[in-house]
Every structure is written in C-alpha cells, then in structure tokens.
Biopython code that builds the backbone (N, CA, C, O; Angstrom):
import numpy as np
from Bio.PDB.StructureBuilder import StructureBuilder

atoms = [
    (1, "MET", "N", (-1.453, -3.797, 52.372)),
    (1, "MET", "CA", (-0.704, -2.847, 51.587)),
    (1, "MET", "C", (0.744, -3.318, 51.508)),
    (1, "MET", "O", (1.301, -3.858, 52.464)),
    (2, "ILE", "N", (1.325, -3.098, 50.347)),
    (2, "ILE", "CA", (2.700, -3.512, 50.100)),
    (2, "ILE", "C", (3.528, -2.272, 49.804)),
    (2, "ILE", "O", (3.164, -1.495, 48.921)),
    (3, "PRO", "N", (4.647, -2.062, 50.526)),
    (3, "PRO", "CA", (5.496, -0.916, 50.214)),
    (3, "PRO", "C", (6.097, -1.071, 48.817)),
    (3, "PRO", "O", (6.540, -2.157, 48.442)),
    (4, "VAL", "N", (6.111, 0.009, 48.057)),
    (4, "VAL", "CA", (6.660, -0.022, 46.703)),
    (4, "VAL", "C", (7.703, 1.067, 46.531)),
    (4, "VAL", "O", (7.658, 2.107, 47.188)),
    (5, "SER", "N", (8.635, 0.807, 45.638)),
    (5, "SER", "CA", (9.655, 1.778, 45.270)),
    (5, "SER", "C", (9.195, 2.461, 43.990)),
    (5, "SER", "O", (8.865, 1.794, 43.009)),
    (6, "VAL", "N", (9.173, 3.794, 43.999)),
    (6, "VAL", "CA", (8.671, 4.550, 42.854)),
    (6, "VAL", "C", (9.788, 5.429, 42.312)),
    (6, "VAL", "O", (10.432, 6.163, 43.062)),
    (7, "SER", "N", (10.011, 5.349, 41.002)),
    (7, "SER", "CA", (10.963, 6.242, 40.340)),
    (7, "SER", "C", (10.165, 7.294, 39.592)),
    (7, "SER", "O", (9.344, 6.963, 38.737)),
    (8, "ALA", "N", (10.402, 8.560, 39.909)),
    (8, "ALA", "CA", (9.638, 9.644, 39.297)),
    (8, "ALA", "C", (10.582, 10.661, 38.672)),
    (8, "ALA", "O", (11.721, 10.825, 39.108)),
    (9, "ALA", "N", (10.094, 11.329, 37.661)),
    (9, "ALA", "CA", (10.841, 12.393, 36.995)),
    (9, "ALA", "C", (9.855, 13.495, 36.632)),
    (9, "ALA", "O", (8.645, 13.269, 36.625)),
    (10, "THR", "N", (10.360, 14.673, 36.334)),
    (10, "THR", "CA", (9.522, 15.798, 35.932)),
    (10, "THR", "C", (9.712, 16.049, 34.444)),
    (10, "THR", "O", (10.835, 16.200, 33.964)),
    (11, "SER", "N", (8.603, 16.092, 33.726)),
    (11, "SER", "CA", (8.670, 16.321, 32.284)),
    (11, "SER", "C", (8.915, 17.798, 32.003)),
    (11, "SER", "O", (8.920, 18.619, 32.920)),
    (12, "SER", "N", (9.116, 18.131, 30.736)),
    (12, "SER", "CA", (9.378, 19.528, 30.350)),
    (12, "SER", "C", (8.184, 20.436, 30.631)),
    (12, "SER", "O", (8.349, 21.645, 30.792)),
    (13, "SER", "N", (6.974, 19.856, 30.690)),
    (13, "SER", "CA", (5.783, 20.657, 30.994)),
    (13, "SER", "C", (5.560, 20.824, 32.485)),
    (13, "SER", "O", (4.630, 21.518, 32.898)),
    (14, "GLY", "N", (6.408, 20.191, 33.307)),
    (14, "GLY", "CA", (6.287, 20.316, 34.753)),
    (14, "GLY", "C", (5.475, 19.220, 35.416)),
    (14, "GLY", "O", (5.317, 19.221, 36.637)),
    (15, "ALA", "N", (4.959, 18.284, 34.632)),
    (15, "ALA", "CA", (4.166, 17.187, 35.184)),
    (15, "ALA", "C", (5.098, 16.106, 35.730)),
    (15, "ALA", "O", (6.190, 15.889, 35.204)),
    (16, "THR", "N", (4.656, 15.436, 36.784)),
    (16, "THR", "CA", (5.423, 14.326, 37.350)),
    (16, "THR", "C", (5.122, 13.065, 36.553)),
    (16, "THR", "O", (3.961, 12.712, 36.343)),
    (17, "VAL", "N", (6.176, 12.394, 36.112)),
    (17, "VAL", "CA", (6.043, 11.167, 35.332)),
    (17, "VAL", "C", (6.647, 10.028, 36.143)),
    (17, "VAL", "O", (7.802, 10.099, 36.564)),
    (18, "TYR", "N", (5.860, 8.977, 36.360)),
    (18, "TYR", "CA", (6.339, 7.811, 37.098)),
    (18, "TYR", "C", (6.901, 6.806, 36.094)),
    (18, "TYR", "O", (6.168, 6.270, 35.263)),
    (19, "SER", "N", (8.196, 6.558, 36.180)),
    (19, "SER", "CA", (8.830, 5.675, 35.202)),
    (19, "SER", "C", (8.808, 4.211, 35.629)),
    (19, "SER", "O", (8.817, 3.329, 34.769)),
    (20, "SER", "N", (8.780, 3.930, 36.914)),
    (20, "SER", "CA", (8.687, 2.535, 37.361)),
    (20, "SER", "C", (8.127, 2.473, 38.766)),
    (20, "SER", "O", (8.332, 3.370, 39.584)),
    (21, "VAL", "N", (7.419, 1.395, 39.020)),
    (21, "VAL", "CA", (6.879, 1.093, 40.348)),
    (21, "VAL", "C", (7.180, -0.372, 40.610)),
    (21, "VAL", "O", (6.709, -1.242, 39.877)),
    (22, "ARG", "N", (7.963, -0.655, 41.652)),
    (22, "ARG", "CA", (8.351, -2.032, 41.971)),
    (22, "ARG", "C", (8.134, -2.316, 43.444)),
    (22, "ARG", "O", (8.400, -1.459, 44.287)),
    (23, "PRO", "N", (7.648, -3.524, 43.768)),
    (23, "PRO", "CA", (7.502, -3.880, 45.186)),
    (23, "PRO", "C", (8.868, -4.003, 45.842)),
    (23, "PRO", "O", (9.810, -4.505, 45.229)),
    (24, "GLN", "N", (8.981, -3.547, 47.093)),
    (24, "GLN", "CA", (10.228, -3.655, 47.837)),
    (24, "GLN", "C", (10.394, -5.039, 48.441)),
    (24, "GLN", "O", (11.514, -5.458, 48.731)),
    (25, "GLN", "N", (9.296, -5.748, 48.632)),
    (25, "GLN", "CA", (9.335, -7.080, 49.215)),
    (25, "GLN", "C", (8.512, -8.017, 48.342)),
    (25, "GLN", "O", (7.495, -7.613, 47.780)),
    (26, "THR", "N", (8.946, -9.254, 48.229)),
    (26, "THR", "CA", (8.149, -10.239, 47.518)),
    (26, "THR", "C", (7.204, -10.913, 48.508)),
    (26, "THR", "O", (7.507, -11.020, 49.697)),
    (27, "LEU", "N", (6.071, -11.361, 48.011)),
    (27, "LEU", "CA", (5.095, -12.028, 48.860)),
    (27, "LEU", "C", (5.455, -13.502, 48.997)),
    (27, "LEU", "O", (5.930, -14.123, 48.046)),
    (28, "SER", "N", (5.232, -14.045, 50.158)),
    (28, "SER", "CA", (5.446, -15.469, 50.380)),
    (28, "SER", "C", (4.332, -15.974, 51.288)),
    (28, "SER", "O", (3.621, -15.187, 51.912)),
    (29, "THR", "N", (4.190, -17.262, 51.354)),
    (29, "THR", "CA", (3.125, -17.846, 52.173)),
    (29, "THR", "C", (3.695, -18.878, 53.140)),
    (29, "THR", "O", (4.789, -19.406, 52.944)),
    (30, "THR", "N", (2.931, -19.143, 54.173)),
    (30, "THR", "CA", (3.243, -20.185, 55.137)),
    (30, "THR", "C", (1.984, -20.998, 55.359)),
    (30, "THR", "O", (0.903, -20.436, 55.541)),
    (31, "VAL", "N", (2.114, -22.307, 55.345)),
    (31, "VAL", "CA", (0.967, -23.178, 55.580)),
    (31, "VAL", "C", (1.013, -23.635, 57.032)),
    (31, "VAL", "O", (2.029, -24.153, 57.496)),
    (32, "ILE", "N", (-0.091, -23.442, 57.744)),
    (32, "ILE", "CA", (-0.219, -23.884, 59.131)),
    (32, "ILE", "C", (-1.120, -25.107, 59.128)),
    (32, "ILE", "O", (-2.270, -25.038, 58.695)),
    (33, "ARG", "N", (-0.602, -26.211, 59.605)),
    (33, "ARG", "CA", (-1.374, -27.450, 59.610)),
    (33, "ARG", "C", (-1.749, -27.817, 61.050)),
    (33, "ARG", "O", (-1.014, -27.529, 61.995)),
    (34, "SER", "N", (-2.902, -28.453, 61.187)),
    (34, "SER", "CA", (-3.367, -28.847, 62.521)),
    (34, "SER", "C", (-2.739, -30.175, 62.935)),
    (34, "SER", "O", (-2.178, -30.890, 62.104)),
    (35, "ALA", "N", (-2.835, -30.494, 64.203)),
    (35, "ALA", "CA", (-2.297, -31.754, 64.703)),
    (35, "ALA", "C", (-3.167, -32.938, 64.284)),
    (35, "ALA", "O", (-2.682, -34.068, 64.224)),
    (36, "GLN", "N", (-4.450, -32.691, 63.994)),
    (36, "GLN", "CA", (-5.345, -33.788, 63.619)),
    (36, "GLN", "C", (-5.174, -34.202, 62.159)),
    (36, "GLN", "O", (-5.362, -35.376, 61.838)),
    (37, "SER", "N", (-4.827, -33.285, 61.276)),
    (37, "SER", "CA", (-4.719, -33.607, 59.859)),
    (37, "SER", "C", (-3.407, -33.052, 59.323)),
    (37, "SER", "O", (-3.175, -31.844, 59.345)),
    (38, "HIS", "N", (-2.563, -33.939, 58.848)),
    (38, "HIS", "CA", (-1.266, -33.511, 58.336)),
    (38, "HIS", "C", (-1.328, -33.089, 56.866)),
    (38, "HIS", "O", (-0.357, -32.548, 56.337)),
    (39, "SER", "N", (-2.465, -33.334, 56.206)),
    (39, "SER", "CA", (-2.567, -32.967, 54.795)),
    (39, "SER", "C", (-3.422, -31.719, 54.569)),
    (39, "SER", "O", (-3.188, -30.984, 53.610)),
    (40, "ASP", "N", (-4.408, -31.465, 55.434)),
    (40, "ASP", "CA", (-5.287, -30.306, 55.265)),
    (40, "ASP", "C", (-4.763, -29.122, 56.078)),
    (40, "ASP", "O", (-4.444, -29.277, 57.257)),
    (41, "PRO", "N", (-4.674, -27.951, 55.465)),
    (41, "PRO", "CA", (-4.247, -26.781, 56.235)),
    (41, "PRO", "C", (-5.330, -26.339, 57.220)),
    (41, "PRO", "O", (-6.518, -26.577, 56.999)),
    (42, "THR", "N", (-4.914, -25.704, 58.290)),
    (42, "THR", "CA", (-5.848, -25.168, 59.269)),
    (42, "THR", "C", (-6.533, -23.940, 58.678)),
    (42, "THR", "O", (-5.888, -23.112, 58.036)),
    (43, "ARG", "N", (-7.824, -23.826, 58.893)),
    (43, "ARG", "CA", (-8.556, -22.666, 58.381)),
    (43, "ARG", "C", (-8.527, -21.558, 59.433)),
    (43, "ARG", "O", (-8.859, -21.772, 60.599)),
    (44, "LEU", "N", (-8.123, -20.379, 58.991)),
    (44, "LEU", "CA", (-8.077, -19.217, 59.874)),
    (44, "LEU", "C", (-9.010, -18.151, 59.339)),
    (44, "LEU", "O", (-9.131, -17.970, 58.128)),
    (45, "GLU", "N", (-9.662, -17.455, 60.232)),
    (45, "GLU", "CA", (-10.509, -16.335, 59.831)),
    (45, "GLU", "C", (-9.888, -15.070, 60.390)),
    (45, "GLU", "O", (-9.660, -14.955, 61.594)),
    (46, "VAL", "N", (-9.616, -14.118, 59.501)),
    (46, "VAL", "CA", (-8.981, -12.861, 59.892)),
    (46, "VAL", "C", (-9.984, -11.746, 59.690)),
    (46, "VAL", "O", (-10.546, -11.585, 58.606)),
    (47, "VAL", "N", (-10.202, -10.983, 60.736)),
    (47, "VAL", "CA", (-11.109, -9.843, 60.669)),
    (47, "VAL", "C", (-10.302, -8.583, 60.875)),
    (47, "VAL", "O", (-9.644, -8.414, 61.901)),
    (48, "TYR", "N", (-10.355, -7.691, 59.884)),
    (48, "TYR", "CA", (-9.599, -6.427, 59.951)),
    (48, "TYR", "C", (-10.587, -5.285, 60.013)),
    (48, "TYR", "O", (-11.428, -5.142, 59.126)),
    (49, "SER", "N", (-10.497, -4.477, 61.040)),
    (49, "SER", "CA", (-11.453, -3.362, 61.172)),
    (49, "SER", "C", (-10.695, -2.040, 61.279)),
    (49, "SER", "O", (-11.068, -1.172, 62.069)),
    (50, "GLY", "N", (-9.645, -1.888, 60.496)),
    (50, "GLY", "CA", (-8.833, -0.674, 60.556)),
    (50, "GLY", "C", (-9.330, 0.454, 59.673)),
    (50, "GLY", "O", (-8.664, 1.483, 59.564)),
    (51, "PHE", "N", (-10.481, 0.290, 59.040)),
    (51, "PHE", "CA", (-10.980, 1.352, 58.162)),
    (51, "PHE", "C", (-11.911, 2.278, 58.884)),
    (51, "PHE", "O", (-12.420, 3.228, 58.290)),
]
sb = StructureBuilder()
sb.init_structure("model")
sb.init_model(0)
sb.init_chain("A")
sb.init_seg("    ")
for serial, (resi, resn, name, xyz) in enumerate(atoms, 1):
    if name == "N":
        sb.init_residue(resn, " ", resi, " ")
    sb.init_atom(name, np.array(xyz, "f"), 0.0, 1.0, " ", f" {name:<3s}", serial, name[0])
structure = sb.get_structure()
C-alpha cells in the first residue's frame, strides 16, 4: 500500500468530490547482487501473510 494525498470538496448536492489523488512518495528500487555473480540479481522470495 502506498500513502496518497487526497484533495476533496463538497458539491452543492452534498456529495464528496475527489479532485486529485497523488502519491506522497515515489517508488524506487534497489538491486541486490550475490557475491558469486556480479551481473545477475539475487532472487528473493517474499511471503506476506497479513491478510
């Protein structure tokens, strides 16, 4: 999940109108390489059981 900034306003009918949704942080990556191979990235398996 990525935190987002939401701009909201109320219309004349009382409904909430979302005028913009922007991420607060940009995504970036990091490559982890093994000591045996300087060209191939290390494969990682991530298991998330938070649901």
